[in-house]
ZASE-120632 format. One record per residue (C-alpha): y, z, x; residue in three letters; residue number from 0. Coordinates in steps of 0.25 Angstrom, whole numbers. Example, Ala and Ser with C-alpha at 12.3 -4.5 7.8 and 13.67 -1.06 7.14 Angstrom:
ZASE-120632
REC    yy    zz    xx   r   k
REC   -18    31    49 ALA   0
REC    -4    29    55 SER   1
END
This chain:
ZASE-120632
REC    yy    zz    xx   r   k
REC   -15   -90   167 UNK   0
REC   -23   -97   155 UNK   1
REC   -18   -90   142 UNK   2
REC   -27   -88   134 UNK   3
REC   -28   -91   119 UNK   4
REC   -34   -83   107 UNK   5
REC   -43   -91   100 UNK   6
REC   -43   -87    86 UNK   7
REC   -56   -88    79 UNK   8
REC   -55   -94    66 UNK   9
REC   -57   -86    53 UNK  10
REC   -67   -93    43 UNK  11
REC   -64   -91    28 UNK  12
REC   -73   -83    21 UNK  13
REC   -81   -91    11 UNK  14
REC   -86   -86    -3 UNK  15
REC   -98   -78     1 UNK  16
REC   -91   -72    13 UNK  17
REC   -80   -68     4 UNK  18
REC   -88   -61    -7 UNK  19
REC   -94   -55     5 UNK  20
REC   -81   -50     8 UNK  21
REC   -78   -43    -5 UNK  22
REC   -92   -37    -4 UNK  23
REC   -89   -29     8 UNK  24
REC   -74   -25     4 UNK  25
REC   -81   -21    -9 UNK  26
REC   -92   -11    -5 UNK  27
REC   -93    -2   -17 UNK  28
REC   -86     3   -31 UNK  29
REC   -86    16   -35 UNK  30
REC   -88    19   -51 UNK  31
REC   -75    21   -57 UNK  32
REC   -78    23   -72 UNK  33
REC   -83    33   -80 UNK  34
REC   -90    29   -92 UNK  35
REC   -92    41  -103 UNK  36
REC   -99    40  -117 UNK  37
REC  -103    53  -123 UNK  38
REC  -113    61  -115 UNK  39
REC  -115    48  -104 UNK  40
REC  -106    47   -92 UNK  41
REC  -107    38   -79 UNK  42
REC   -99    31   -70 UNK  43
REC   -97    15   -68 UNK  44
REC   -88     5   -62 UNK  45
REC   -79    -1   -69 UNK  46
REC   -75   -17   -70 UNK  47
REC   -60   -13   -66 UNK  48
REC   -63    -8   -53 UNK  49
REC   -74   -18   -50 UNK  50
REC   -64   -29   -53 UNK  51
REC   -52   -24   -47 UNK  52
REC   -59   -21   -34 UNK  53
REC   -68   -33   -32 UNK  54
REC   -55   -42   -37 UNK  55
REC   -46   -36   -24 UNK  56
REC   -58   -42   -14 UNK  57
REC   -59   -54   -24 UNK  58
REC   -44   -57   -20 UNK  59
REC   -46   -53    -7 UNK  60
REC   -55   -64    -3 UNK  61
REC   -51   -75   -12 UNK  62
REC   -63   -74   -23 UNK  63
REC   -63   -77   -38 UNK  64
REC   -73   -74   -48 UNK  65
REC   -72   -81   -62 UNK  66
REC   -79   -82   -74 UNK  67
REC   -85   -96   -75 UNK  68
REC   -94   -96   -86 UNK  69
REC  -100   -86   -96 UNK  70
REC  -109   -84  -107 UNK  71
REC  -112   -72  -117 UNK  72
REC  -116   -68  -129 UNK  73
REC  -117   -55  -137 UNK  74
REC  -127   -48  -144 UNK  75
REC  -122   -37  -154 UNK  76
REC  -111   -29  -146 UNK  77
REC  -116   -33  -132 UNK  78
REC  -109   -45  -126 UNK  79
REC  -117   -52  -116 UNK  80
REC  -110   -60  -104 UNK  81
REC  -115   -69   -92 UNK  82
REC  -104   -76   -84 UNK  83
REC  -104   -85   -72 UNK  84
REC   -93   -81   -60 UNK  85
REC   -88   -89   -51 UNK  86
REC   -85   -82   -37 UNK  87
REC   -76   -91   -30 UNK  88
REC   -68   -91   -15 UNK  89
REC   -55   -95   -18 UNK  90
REC   -52  -102    -3 UNK  91
REC   -65  -110    -3 UNK  92
REC   -69  -111   -18 UNK  93
REC   -82  -107   -14 UNK  94
REC   -89  -102   -26 UNK  95
REC  -102   -95   -34 UNK  96
REC  -106   -93   -47 UNK  97
REC  -111   -79   -49 UNK  98
REC  -115   -73   -64 UNK  99
REC  -115   -59   -71 UNK 100
REC  -118   -54   -85 UNK 101
REC  -112   -43   -91 UNK 102
REC  -113   -35  -106 UNK 103
REC  -102   -28  -115 UNK 104
REC  -103   -22  -127 UNK 105
REC   -93   -21  -138 UNK 106
REC   -94   -24  -154 UNK 107
REC   -81   -32  -154 UNK 108
REC   -76   -43  -143 UNK 109
REC   -77   -37  -131 UNK 110
REC   -90   -38  -128 UNK 111
REC   -89   -50  -119 UNK 112
REC   -78   -45  -111 UNK 113
REC   -84   -33  -108 UNK 114
REC   -96   -40  -103 UNK 115
REC   -88   -49   -95 UNK 116
REC   -84   -38   -87 UNK 117
REC   -95   -31   -85 UNK 118
REC  -100   -45   -80 UNK 119
REC   -88   -47   -70 UNK 120
REC   -90   -33   -65 UNK 121
REC  -104   -34   -62 UNK 122
REC  -101   -49   -57 UNK 123
REC   -93   -41   -46 UNK 124
REC  -101   -29   -43 UNK 125
REC  -113   -39   -41 UNK 126
REC  -107   -50   -33 UNK 127
REC  -100   -42   -22 UNK 128
REC  -112   -32   -22 UNK 129
REC  -102   -19   -26 UNK 130
REC  -111    -8   -29 UNK 131
REC  -105     4   -37 UNK 132
REC  -117    15   -37 UNK 133
REC  -122     9   -51 UNK 134
REC  -137     6   -50 UNK 135
REC  -144     5   -63 UNK 136
REC  -159     8   -57 UNK 137
REC  -154    22   -51 UNK 138
REC  -151    23   -67 UNK 139
REC  -163    28   -78 UNK 140
REC  -162    20   -90 UNK 141
REC  -159    32   -98 UNK 142
REC  -146    33   -91 UNK 143
REC  -143    19   -91 UNK 144
REC  -145    19  -105 UNK 145
REC  -135    31  -105 UNK 146
REC  -124    23   -99 UNK 147
REC  -125    12  -108 UNK 148
REC  -112    11  -117 UNK 149
REC  -116    14  -132 UNK 150
REC  -116     1  -141 UNK 151
REC  -104    -3  -148 UNK 152
REC  -104    -3  -163 UNK 153
REC  -110   -14  -171 UNK 154
REC  -101   -23  -180 UNK 155
REC  -109   -20  -191 UNK 156
REC  -105    -5  -189 UNK 157
REC   -90    -8  -186 UNK 158
REC   -90   -15  -198 UNK 159
REC   -96    -6  -207 UNK 160
REC   -87     7  -202 UNK 161
REC   -75    -3  -206 UNK 162
REC   -81    -4  -220 UNK 163
REC   -83     9  -223 UNK 164
REC   -68    12  -218 UNK 165
REC   -63     1  -227 UNK 166
REC   -71     8  -239 UNK 167
REC   -64    20  -237 UNK 168
REC   -49    15  -235 UNK 169
REC   -39    21  -245 UNK 170
REC   -25    22  -247 UNK 171
REC   -26    37  -240 UNK 172
REC   -38    32  -229 UNK 173
REC   -33    19  -220 UNK 174
REC   -44    14  -213 UNK 175
REC   -39    18  -199 UNK 176
REC   -37    33  -203 UNK 177
REC   -53    31  -207 UNK 178
REC   -55    25  -196 UNK 179
REC   -47    36  -186 UNK 180
REC   -55    46  -193 UNK 181
REC   -69    39  -192 UNK 182
REC   -65    37  -177 UNK 183
REC   -65    53  -176 UNK 184
REC   -77    56  -184 UNK 185
REC   -84    46  -176 UNK 186
REC   -79    52  -163 UNK 187
REC   -75    39  -157 UNK 188
REC   -64    36  -149 UNK 189
REC   -62    21  -148 UNK 190
REC   -60    11  -159 UNK 191
REC   -71     6  -170 UNK 192
REC   -75    -7  -161 UNK 193
REC   -80     1  -149 UNK 194
REC   -87    12  -156 UNK 195
REC  -102    15  -153 UNK 196
REC  -113    12  -162 UNK 197
REC  -115    26  -164 UNK 198
REC  -100    29  -167 UNK 199
REC  -101    17  -178 UNK 200
REC  -113    24  -185 UNK 201
REC  -106    38  -186 UNK 202
REC   -94    30  -190 UNK 203
REC  -104    23  -200 UNK 204
REC  -111    37  -204 UNK 205
REC   -97    44  -207 UNK 206
REC   -93    33  -216 UNK 207
REC  -103    30  -224 UNK 208
REC  -106    45  -228 UNK 209
REC   -93    47  -231 UNK 210
REC   -94    34  -240 UNK 211
REC  -108    40  -246 UNK 212
REC  -103    54  -250 UNK 213
REC   -93    49  -254 UNK 214
REC  -100    40  -265 UNK 215
REC  -109    51  -268 UNK 216
END
């Protein structure tokens, strides 16, 4: 009796594009997990944390690495824009492709570029692996999109004016911090001044200037 020998079929390793395809099969959909709320405007969005953590697990599983290799950015007012080139690398073969993404971030201080990079990376992952999230701008009217936009942050000029007006009111009895905290309460702002919106800053300026003018009169 002839002994049968089992011949195992050789399993070929996946190449870069097959691994990208495998990630796409693993992550079919991501539900929105974040609620954005400002005044009467409320809408759901998907957080960077959820996108990154979900895709990261798949990248580790299939041996893929994504890294930024080139970036340029510019700022207009409070709006920072970054354009970044990334490499997606297969660690088993060394095969790679260059992919690009852009992002914008609003901040009156030094966080604009960081916010723009976060936005850019989130959408790089979503678009590279074709991950649907239920967001479709074509299904939303321009009015709704405008309502969803985050309000513009106060300008440096506004913040400097508020600081100068507060400094003029400092006395032995009233410190800058006390005056500032009182002003925050009257403006109805929960966060620090550098994160105030333009409308909140304008309200603060109106309050300070009105008191200054009435006192001088």
